[in-house]
N, C-alpha and C positions, 0 to 999 in steps of 0.2 A: 288228581294232580294237586299236590301241596307245594306250590311254588314258593321259593324262599322269600319273594317280595311280599308274601301275605302273612309270614310267620309272626310278625309283631302284633297281629290281632289276637293271638292265642297264647295263654299261659299254661303252666303245667296242668292245671285242673282241666282245661279244654282238651289237652293232649291225652290225658288219662281217660277222660270221658269218651273221646273218639275211639280209643283202643277198645273199650268195653262195648261201645256201640257196634264196632266192626265185627267183634267176635260174635255178638248176638245176631247180627245180620247174616253172617256166614253160616251159623248154625240153624237159625230159626226161620229165615226168610228165603235166602237164595235157593236152597234146594227145592222149594215148593212154588217159586214165583211163577213159573209157566203153568203149572196146575191150577193155581188160584186165578190166574188170568183167564184161563179157559172156562173155569167154573163161574167166574164173575163174582166171587166172594173169597175172602180169606178166613182161616180158622179163628173162631172167637177166643179160643184159649191163648191166642197171641197177646191179648190185652194184659192179663195178669202177669204173663212172662215179661213183657216190656215194662210193666209197672214196677216189678221187682228190681229192675235194673236202673230205675229212675228215668226212663225214656219218655214217659207220658207227661211229665210236667217239669222239665229241668229248670224252668225260669219262675215257676209259681212259688208262693210263699211256703216255707217249711211248715208253719203251723197248720196249714190245710193239706199237707201231704206232698207238696212240691219240693223241688230240689234246691230252691233258693239261689239258682245260678243267674248268669246274666244272658244278654241277648245272643252272645256268641256260643253259649252252650245249646241254644235252640238251633242255631245255624249248623253246628256240628251234627246234631241229631238229624236234621233234615238232609244234609249231604249224605250221611252214612246210610240212612234208611233207603234213600233212592238207589244206592248201590246194590240193594237187594234184588233189583231187576223188575220190580213192579211198583210203579208210581202210586197205583191205587192203594197199596198197602200203607205206604207212607202217609198218604192223605187220609185214609180211613182210620188209621191207628192213632196218628198224632194230629193231623191237620184239622180234623173236625173239632176235636176238643180244644185246640189252641185258639179257635175263634168262638167257641160256644162258652167257654168259662170266663174269659176276660170281662164281659159285661156284668157277670155275677160278682167277680172280685172288685170291679170298679164301683158298682152301684149297690150291691147287696149289704145287708146288715151282717153282723158276725154270725147270727143264727142262720141266716140264709146260706152264707158261705159254708158253714159246717154241714148244712143239710144237703147242699148240691154239689160241692166240690170234692171232698176227700174220697168218696166211693168211686168217682170217675178216675182219679189219679191212682187209686189202688187197682184199677182195671176190672172193678166189679160192675160198673155201670158204663154205658156209652152215652156221650152227650153230643148234640147236633145244634147248629145255629140255623134258625128259620127266619130268613129275611126275604129272599127273592119271591116275587109272585108272578103268575102267569102273564099279567099285563103290565108289569112295571119294569122289570129288568134292573138296569143300573140307576134308574130314577127312584131312589129310596123315598124321597119326599112324597111320592104318589101312592104309597102303600094304602091299600083299601081294607085289609083285614082289621076288623074292629074289635075293641074290648070295651063292652058296655058295662058301666057299674051297676051292680045289684046289691042286695043285702049280703054283707060279709064277704064280697069279692066282686068278680067280673065274669062276664060271659063273652067268650071269644068266638067270633064267626069270620070265616074266610078260608083262603087256600094259599099254600106255599109250594114252590117247585124248585127243582135242582138242589135238593137238600142232601148234602154229603152225609153219609151214615144214617140217613133218614129211615131206612127200612128197619134196622135193628137198634136204633137209639132207644134209651129208656127215658131220657128227658130232653126237652127242646127249649132253647133260649129263643123266645119268639118276640118279634117286633110287631106291635099292633097299634092301631090308631085309637087314642082315647079322647081326641078332640079334633074338630074339623078346622085345624089352623096350620095346614101344611106340615113342614118339617118340625114345627113346635108342638104338634099334637101327637107325637110318637112316644111309646112307652115299652119297656121291656118286661116280659113275664117269663117264668119258668112253668112249662106245662109237662106234666108227667104222662107217659104214654098210655097209662091205664085209664085216664080220665074219660068219662062218658062223652060221646060226641066227636072224639078224635079218632081218625082213621088214616091209614095209608092207602091212598087211592090208586097208586101206580108205583111199581118198581121200574125205574127208567133205565133203558139200554143206552150205552154210550159208545162213542168211537174209541176213546181211550179211558185211562184210569179204571179199567174193567174190574179190577179186584176189589174196588170199593163199591159199596151200594149207594144208590142215589134215588131219592124218593120224591113223589108228589104227595102233599099232605092236605088233608081237609079238617077244618075245625068247625063242627056243626053245632053251634051253641055249647061250647066247652066251658064249664064252670071251673074257675080257679079261685082259691081263697085270696084275700087281700095280702096275706104274707107271701104270696108267690109273685107279687109285683116288685120289680127291681127299681129302687130309687123312686123319686116323686113322679107324678104324671108329667109327661112332656120331656123327660130327661134322656129319652132313648136316642135321638138323632146325634147328639154330641158324642155319646158313647160309641155309637156305630162308626162315626167318622174316625175316631181313634182306633177302633178295631180294624178298620180298613187299612190304615197305615202299616200295622203289623202284618196283616194278611198279605198285603201287596209286597212288602219287603221279603216275606218267606216265598212268594211266588217268583220273585226276582232270583232268590237263592236257587229255587227249583230250576229256573231257566238255565243259569250258568252250570249248575250241577249236572243236569241232563245233557247239556251240550259237551261237558267234559267226558261223560261216560260214552257218548256217541263217538267222540273224537278218539278216545282210547281204543274203542272197538275197531274203528275204521283203520287206525294206525296198525294195530296188530294184524288185521286181516290183509292190509295191503303189503305187509312184509311177508306174508305166507302165500298169498294168492299169486300163482304164476300165470304169466301170459307172454307169448312170443319169447319164451326162453329166459324170463327174468321176473322177479317179484314186481307187481304193478307199482309199488312204491318207488321203483327206479325210474319210472316214466315222469317226465317233468310236469305233465298235466295233473298227475296224482299228488306229487310233492307239493305243488303250488296250491292245490286244494287244501292239503293238510296244513300248510303254512298259514293260509287265510283263516282257516277254522281256528287255529291256535291263537292267532292275533285277535280274533273277535271275542274268543272266550276270555282272554286276559283283560280285555276292555270292559266287558260286562261284569266280570268278577271284581275288578278293581273299583268300579263305581258302586256296585252293590255293597261291598264290604265297607267302603268309605261312608256311605249313607248309614249303614248299621252302626258304625262307630259314632257318628253324629247323633243318632237316636239314642245309643247307649249313654251318651253324655248329656241327654236331655235337650238336645237342639233339633227337635223334629222339624222337618220341612216337607209338607205334602208334595210340593213340586219336585223335590229331589227323589222322594220315594217313587213317585209317578215315572220319573225319567229312568230310574234303575229298573223298574218293572218293564217298561216298554223296551229298553235296550236289551235286557236279558231275554225277553220274550222273542224279540226279533232274532237275536243271535241263536237262540235254541231252535227256531224254525229253519234258519239258514244252515246251521251246522248239521242238524239231523237230516235235512235234505241231502246235503253232500255225503253224509255218512252212508245213507241208503244207496246213493249213486255209486259210491266206491265198492259197495258189496254187490252191485249189479242185481242179477235176478234173485240171489239169496237175500238181498235186502228187502225184497217184497214178500218174503216168506214169514209167517207168523212165528215160526221156531226161532227166528233171530232177534236178538235184543234191540238192534237198531230199528227194526220195523215197529216194535212196541214202543220205544222211546219217541219215534217220530209222531205216532198217534197221540201219545200222552202230551207231548209238547204243544200240540195244536190248541190246547185249551188255554194256554198261558196268556195270549192276547185278548182273551174273553173273560176269564174268571177274575173275581175280585175287582171288577170294573174294567170295561173294555179299553182296548187301546185307544179308541177315539176319546173316551172320557178322560183318560190319562193325559192326552194331548190338550184337552181343555183346561185341565188343572195346571199343566206346565205353562200354558199360554197366560193364565191368570197371574202367574208369578212374573210374567214379563209385562204386566199391566196392559194386556191386550184386551 
């Protein structure tokens, strides 16, 4: 749904990019979405195909293989990829690298950027971000994975979990503890998959996002050279906080975009499904459901795009991003619930898109910082 009220956020370059993305999705993703969801993995050859279109890094610097676009190019890519019918593909294809590469670009030297970014944006390698640990969750300052200095480098020991694209990633942007000083003692490293002591301990099974792989990782005294450290020791926490803002914004985009898709599916179904001699859309209870769904989507989308424009203009506000994420996540839950209800029994069948979207949307109040953490961030903005 490209309502006229949102048109001013996009210029001709965004519209052209959207058309290209849509053609790609219609040809390369939509026909295989259900198959990939059932298999719980999508074809790896999708990476170079997407890279050739500029889908993998629309906002990253041109000199490292990116498209050099703005935040709204990334939003366009997210919206259109979701229309392929498999959230896991969108997350695994673009979502993981969009959070794994920014710390490298923010903290890395030119040599590091050239070593770890272009191959990913060409679709030749897969990158993943490794932050979350089994016992820390949203409390990043409590990370216990350590990076101990040794001659010519560091030895990393610990475990990470819920790592998107972790099963088949070639490189990991890992946050580890280099000093026992809370959030001030955290540092980023790039760890290549082939390093001795690194292993994938589990391929995790999920409720939604099934076509993306998610891993539990173990670092058992993994040596990395000093040139794999990103920035000075202790610089990791500030970088991950910045990373979170972009991740949370894109989760908000995912929220209203999934709700839009669920709404469209429900509207179409309600006009075709007959009950008691008429389409169910003709019953007031259904019409009012759809009216409420549309109203909620417009509110979540309006807030999210306004926050995106604010960020694009360099006026970041963690509180506003948190509010957009929470609202969009709530709207996605509510709209997807009603879409399944409108479909009735068919809405509970795995062959229907609304069933899949409803499962996918459930992660939104959890991923990128829980809804409860977002409320704490918003409350801080109120000086509470």
